[in-house]
N, C-alpha and C positions, 0 to 999 in steps of 0.2 A: 794668238789673236789677234793681239798687235803687231804682228808681221801682216795679216788677213787686211783687217782695216787701216792700214799706212798704205799698201800693196791701192790700194779701191782709193783711198783718197787722193793719191797719186794720179792713178790711170783717169781717175773718172775728173776730178778736180774740182772736189766739193766734199765736204765732214759726211761721214756718216751721223747717222740719229742714231739707230739700235741695233741690234745684235738678236735675230732670233737664232736656232736650232728647231728645221721642221721636220729632222728625222732622229729626233733625238741627240742628245752631250755627244755621245759615241761616233758618230755620223763624220763626215768629213766635209761634207756641203754646210752651208751656213746663208741664213737668209740676211742679204743688208740693205735696212733701210737709210734712202735718200730722204731727202726735203720729199720732191716729187716722183719718187720709182723706187721699185724694191730689185736689187739684183743678185743672183745666187753667185755665191765663192765656194770654190772648190780647191783645198789644199791637201793633196793625199798624200799616204806615205810615200808612195813610188812616184814620184815625179814624170820618170816617163810613161805613166798609165793618163795621168792630166796633161801630157802633150797629142797624146796621141789621139783623146779622148776630142779635143780638140783641135784636131788634122781633121776627126771624120764629120765635127756637126759644120765646119768649112767647108766641107766636103760638099756633103747631103742638102744642107739651107741651098745649095747652088740651082736646085732642083726639085725642092718639097720644102713645104712649112710643118711636118708634120714631126720638128724635132727643135729643141732650142737655137738660140741666135748666138754664137758662142762673143763675148763684146770684147774680149784680150784674152792676155796671157803675160802675167806679170811675173818672173821670178818660176816659181814653183804653182803660183797661184791661179786658177782661170776663172774669167768670170763670164756667168752666161745668163742671158735672160729669162726672167721669173717665168715658168711657167703657169703657177697657179698652183692655190694652196687646197685645190679639191683632188684630192689623190683619187684615183681611177677603184683604186680599193675599197676606199669608206665610201666612195660615190654612188658607186652599183648597188650597197645593199638599203641605201634611202631610198628605194623606186621600187614602181610594180614591175611583174613579170612581164610586159610587154614594152618600157624602158630598159630595163635590162640586158633584154635583148640586142635591141638599139645600139646601146654603151658598146656591149659583145662586139655588134658588126664593124661598128667605129673601130675598135681595140684594133680588130681585125687589120680593116682596110688600111688601116695608115701604119703597118707594118708592113704590109707589104706596096706600100707606095715607097717607107723609106729604102728598102731594100732595089724597090725600082730605082730609084732615084740612085744607088749606090754605081746601078749597074751603066751610068751612065758617064761616072769616073773612073777615076785611075786606083780605088780604093781595092781592087781586085787584084794590083800588082804591087799592094803599097802594104796589107795588114797582114797580119800571124794567121797559118791555120790552124786552128781552133781541134784541140784532141786530133791530131797528126801520127801520134805512136800507140804502138800495140800497148804500153804500159797505159794510158788512160784508156782506152778501149777495153782494155779485163777489169780495169777499177769499173769501170761502169757496170760492165754483167756482174761483179763479184758482189753489187749489190740484194742480189736475189735471194743471199743469204739470211737477208735479212725477215722474208718466207720465212725461212725456215721457223722460228718461233711462234711459227700459228699452225703447223701441219707434219708431216712424217719426212717432212727433208728436199730437195727439189727434187722431181718426177724423173725418173730413168730416161722418157724419152724426152726430156727438152736436151737438143742438141745446141752446147757451148758452142761450138768454133759458127756451126752456120749463124747464132746471133751476132758475132762477132762480123764475121762478116760480111752481114749486111748492117751492121755500125759503122765499119770502115769508110771513112766518104772522102773524096778530095775539098781541098777548098775550092768549091767551086761561085757558092751566093755566099753575099756582106749579109750575117747576120749583128745584130746587138749583141745577143747574149743574155739574162736574166731580163727578161722580158716579164717579171711579173708584176704584176697590176698595181703594186705598189709603186713603178717605174715609169707611169704614168698621171698624168696629169691634168684637169680641165681650169683653162685659164678665166679668163672675164669677159674673151671672146668667142667666148662657150666653145672650144675649138678644144681639142685633144692631140697632145702633142709627147713622145715618151721622151724620156730623159735618163740618164747615167748610161752612159754607152763605153763606157774605161777596159771592158773586158770585150769589145767589138770584134770582130775577125770575118775570119773567111771557112768557111763548110757547107752542110748540104743547103740551108734553108730555113726546112721546117722546123730546127732547135727551137727558131723564135718561140711557135707556135706553141710549142712542148712546154717552152717557159710561160706561158700566159694560161696553158687548161690546166699544167701539173701543178699549177699555183695551188694549195692545198685550204687557202681562204678564198678563191674565185668561185661563186656560189651558180653559176649554170653547170649542167650537167656536159658529161661529155659527150651523149647523144647530140646533143641542140649544139653544140662548138664545132661537132661536125660539120652538122647542115648549112654551119657560117661561113667555113671555110671556104667549104663546094660554092656557096653562093659568093664570097669573095674571091675565090684563087684568079691570083694572074697569071694566063695562059703562058704570058713572054717569063715567067719565074727559069725555064729548062727543062722544066720535068711534065710527063704529064701527070691529068691528075687520079690516075687509079694508085701508079706507082709511088706518089708522092705521099698518099692517103698509109701507104702499106710502111713507108720506113715513118711517116710518124708514131704510127701506132708502135713498130716495133721501137725505137726511140724513146716514148712515153714510156712503154712500158719499165722500162729501167731506168727512166730521170724518177720515175713516180716511187722506185725501192729506194735510190740515194734518199727524196724527199723522204719520205717515212722513215730512215735509218737515223736522217739528222733531226726528227722530233723525236722520236726516241730519244737521241742523246739527252738535246736540251729536257724532254721532260724530268728526266735521272734527275739530271743537275736542279732546276731549278725548280720542278713540281710542274702542273697544271698551269696554262695563263690565261684571261681571261679574253675573250675573242676580240670585246674593244682593245687592251692595249696590243694583241698582236696587228690589230688593221694599223692603229693609229704607227708606232714603231715601222711599220712594215718588218715585223717580227718573223721568225720562221713560227710555224702554225701549230703551237704547243699547246693547244685542246683537244680532247677525242673525237672530238665532233667535225674537225679539219682532219686531224688524221683518218677519222670512214672515209671523209672527204674523198682524200690523196689512196686510201686503196680500193676505194670505187673508179676513181678514173683509171688506176692501173689492170681493176679485172677491167672493165670495158675493150681500152684498147690490146689488153693482150689476146685478149678473145678475136680480137679482129685478125691476127697470121698465126697462122702455123706454124712459125717460129716459136711466140711466146704466149699457144693458147696453153703449154702444160700447165704454165704457171698461175692462171688462171682462178685456179681452187684455190689458192694459197693466199688472193688476194681474198677472195671473197670469207675465208678464214678471217684473217688479219681482220678485215672490214667489221665482220660479228662479234671480235675482241671489242674494237671501241666501242663498240653501240650499249654492249653489254657494261664497259666500265662507263661511259654515259649515263647510263645507268644506277647505275650503283655509286656513283661522283667517288670509285678509286683516284688514289695518287698514284705515280710511278715512280717519285722521286725516291732515290737511295738514301736508304737510313748516313 
C-alpha cells in the first residue's frame, strides 16, 4: 500500500487522503481518494499484465468512451479513471424487469463498441491469442465431467471431436475476457464502462458475451439475452449472425460447465454464500440459486446446437438438484 500511495503522490503531485478497497482487501485494485477526485490504482502480481492493460486502454480510448481512461503507469502501478461505484452486478438487481433489460442492452452494446474500437487499432497485431492450443480446448470440453454427477455419464451421442473443432478458433477479434457483470460500472455521468482488461487478447469475439450471459449471478434469462444480442449485433464484426449465435451457443455450453465446476469446488470448501456477499465482492456464485441459474444457461444453449444437444439433459438434471438443495437448505461443505 505504501508503494501505491508513494507512486500516486509522486505522479499526481498531491496527497492521498484515504485508500479503500472496492473489491475487497485481497484484490489488486484500490480506490485512492484525493481532495477533489478519486483514482483507481492497480498493482497486479504480474506487472506484465498491468502494462498490457494500460496499453489496451490507451488504444481503445482513442475510439470509444466505454472503458476507463489510463492516467499513467509508475513502475508496476497503473492509475486509471474511477468509472463509478455502481457495479453492474449490484445495480441491475435494484430495478424492475424493464430497466433490467435496458441495462442488459447497454452492456451488450458497450461490448460491441469496444470491440469495434479495437478493430481501428493495431491491437490485432500486438495482443496474445487466447485459447490457441489444443490443450486449452480439451480442458474446456473436459468440464462436461461435472455433469456426470447428475446423470448416467456423458451420452454416447456426444461427439467430442466435433465439439473441439468448433471451439478451435483463430484470433480474429479482440476480446476483453472475463466480462462478468461485476467488471462493469455506472458512473456519475450515468455512463456504463467496462474495466479489468488484464486478460484481454484475440479470439472469436463471442466469448465476451459468453462471460456476461454465463455469469451465474446475472438475472436475465438466456432466451432474453439472445434477443438482446440480435438487436445489438454489429454486422461489422466479421461474422454472419447465424454462425455467430451457433458458436456462442457451443462455447457457452462448455463455459457453463466450467462455472458450475468452480461453484461446486468453492461450495465444498466454504459452504454456500449469501447472494449479497457474492455480488458485493464479485465472488463466484456460491449459492444454490446461482448454481441453478448457470445450469439453466447451459441447458438453453446446449439445446441450440446439434453438437451440444446431447448434454441438455445433464444440465436439466443438475438444475433440478440445486433447486432441491435450495428447498432443503442443504450444504455441500466438506467435513
